[in-house]
N, C-alpha and C positions, 0 to 999 in steps of 0.2 A: 504493498500499500504505499510505500514511501520512496516508489522508482519516479526517478523524475522526468516529467512530461517532455515531448520531444515538441516545439514550436518551430515556424517560422520566424524569421527575424521579426521582431512586434518592439516598441515603443517604449521604453525603461519603464514608463508608471503604469502601463498595462500590464506590464510581469509582475510591477508589486505588486497590484491589485490582484492577481491571480494567486500570486503568492498570498495574498493575505486569507483567498476562501479556501485556498489548501490548508492552511496553518488552524484556520480559525474554525470553519465549517464544522467536523468532526468534535471539537471539544463546544458549543452551542446545541447542537442534534446527541451526543452522545452516540448510547446505542439505538440509533433509528436511522442513520445513515448505511446507505449502499455505497453507493458511487455520486462523483462530480464529472460530466463529460462536457470538453466542449463539441460544437457544432459550427457548420456553419463553413463562414471563409476562412477561419483562422484552420479548418482542416484538410482546406485542396489550394494553399498556396493562392489566396487570391482575396489575403484581408489590403484594404486600400482604408488607411488614417482616417481620408477625406471625412468616406463613407460610412463603413463597416460598422456594423452593430458588434457586439461581443456575443456568440451564443452559446449558451449554457446551458443544461440540463441537470438536477439535482434529483437522485433515487433514493426514496427513502423507504422503511419499513411498513408505514401507515400515516395518515394522517398526523398534521401538528395538532400537540396540545396548546393549550392557553400560551404555556413557559414557554415553548420553542418559538410559537407566531411573534410575540413579543419580545425575545432575544434576536430575533432577525431583522425583525424593524426595527429594532433599535441599531440594530451594525449596518444596515444598509442608510441608515440615516447618517452615521458616524463618518459610512465609507464615501458619502457624496459630499461627505465636510473636507474629506481629506484629500480625495482623491478621484478628480476629471474625468474619465474612462468609468466611472459607476454608473454616472449616468448615458451613455452606449451601451449598459448591460442589459442583455433580456435571456433572461432565466427564468427557467419553470421546472418548479417541484414536483414530482411525481410519483407515486405509489407503485413499489415492486407488483409485477406482476399485472398491473393494469393499465399500463403503457397505450396499448388500442384500445381502452373503454371511454368514451363519450361520456358516461353517466358519472366517471370517477373523481373524487375530489381534486380539486389542484388548486395552487398557491404561484405565484411570480413575481418577479420583478421586473417593470418593461414602464416606457417613460417615466424613470427615476420615481415608482411608487410601488410596494410593496404589498399585496391585495390577493384575495380568496377569488378565484373564479373558475366556471366550470373548464372542464377539460374540453378538447377537441379531437381526443384521440388521434394528433396527428402523424402520421405513419414516417411522412418523409423525415423527419427527424431522426427516425428510428432505421431506416435504411440510409440513412449516412453517417449516425453512431455507428450502425453495424458492419460498414465499409473502411470509414479513413477516422472515426470519433478517437480523438483525444482525451486519456484518462487523466486526469487532475487528481482523485484520491479513490481509491477501493478498487473492486471488481475490474478486470478489463473490460474495455468499452463492448467488444466485439461480444463476448460470453452473455453480456447483459440485454442488447439488443435484440426483439425478437424476431422470429421469419414474419416478413410481408405478404400475406396472400395478396393476390393479383386484383381480387375484388377487391377488397380493403385500401387498393395502392390504388387501383381505379376512380373510385368514389373521392378517395382524399383529392385526387386532381381535378373531377368536377366540381369542387367542394368549393378550391382554390380559384378557379376560374370565376365562381358566382362571385367571390370574394371581391375579385378584380374589376367586375361590376358592376357590382355595387358603390363600387369605392370611385368608379368614373362617373356612375351616375351623380354623387352626391358633391364630388367637385365640377357637376355640367353649371359654367356659365360662370364660375370663379378663376379670376383672372390673376390668382397668388402664390408667389414661390411655390407655395402647399403643393398649389393642384400644378403648376408647371412639374415637379419634380414628380407627384405621382404621376400625372400619364406616364412619364418613360419609365418607373418605376414598372407599371402594370403591362408595357409591351414588352420589355425584359425580363419581366416575372414569367408571362404567359409563353417564351421563348423556352425557357428553363421549364414549363406544366411540359411544352411538347417534346424536349426532349427523355424528358422523364419517361413518359407514356411509350415514347419510342426502344428508350436502353433500360428502361428499369433499374436507373440511376441517378443521384445526383451531384449535381456539377457544379459550378459558378457560373455566373450570369455571364460573364461573358465567353466562356466554353461552349456556351449555351446559345450565345449571340451570334457566334460566332458559325455555327452550327445551322442555327436559322438562316442564314444569309444565302448557303446552300440549297432548300428544301421550299424558304417560302415563293412567290408567285412577286418579279420584279416592281410592280407594286407595294407589296409588302414590304419588302427587304431594302425601299423608301424609306420606310414608317419605321423600320428595325433600325437603321442610319440615322436617325433623328432621334430617336432615344437616347442609342449611346453617344451621340453628343451632348445631350441636355444632361445626359443621368447627374452631372454633378456642377453643370450651370449655376452659378452665385444669382445670375439674374436670368430673369425670363417670362415669359407670358404667353398659356395657353391660348392659344387661337380656337376659333371655329372646325377649320381646318383639322389641328392636331387632336382634337377630340372627336374627332369624326373620327382619323385615321388611326387613335388606341381602338376605339370601340369595335372597328372592322379588325380588326388586327388579333382580338377577343375574340370576335367570333369566329373568325378561324382556324385559332388554338381550340374552340369548344369543338369544332368539325371533325380535327383530327384525334383530340382527344376521346371523344367518344361518349356516349352517357354512362354513367354509373350502371354495371351489373345488377338486375334486378334484386338478387339474392343480397346486394349491400344498400339498399334504401333500405330505411324505418321505415 
């Protein structure tokens, strides 16, 4: 459990945050902790200091009691004051054996807030952790991650596309920088969804984008290229044309991904 994790080159402050998590959480959770795992951009050499989240999952033996929840809440508040990277942390706490259960109780630290929320049983996380996850503490990532049935993965990809459509609808007519960035995010995430539907693996946005350029129509290739250019732009406004283009790209991804199998629909 004390093996030093292998990570790409990352900022010193971020390394310090991960070290603090690795040292403090076993003391905060005592006999309730199974493991702490990194997934996302840190696991496939795609971490970008300018925009990447720090994606992590903590596996516990049971739901938190009031003492554990309060201790973690206090830890996150202190860490936000000490380390700027804490605000970029996206961490989920899930119960062992309930990873794909959408009814499982779940907690998380997202957007600088620690709270309880319902689990979506997201298999994409576990697909990533099973293949390339980094173990910060505990049982090896590959041994903890469950197998992901095809119907479960298919349903999750359809759900992710639903989230994108809802997000684009929410930002319709919005000319803020947040709307501009979400527009690019939606297109590039749709690229990743199509890639995962085709190859049953999770890759970086850049790898999925490069793959999509060779598989979509010339018109949608233009849309994807614009999203790649816009993803880090500090200024920008979502025009009606960009809105239409993003919606068209997501519709194309829906056709490529297909509906969720009937056995996976509740």
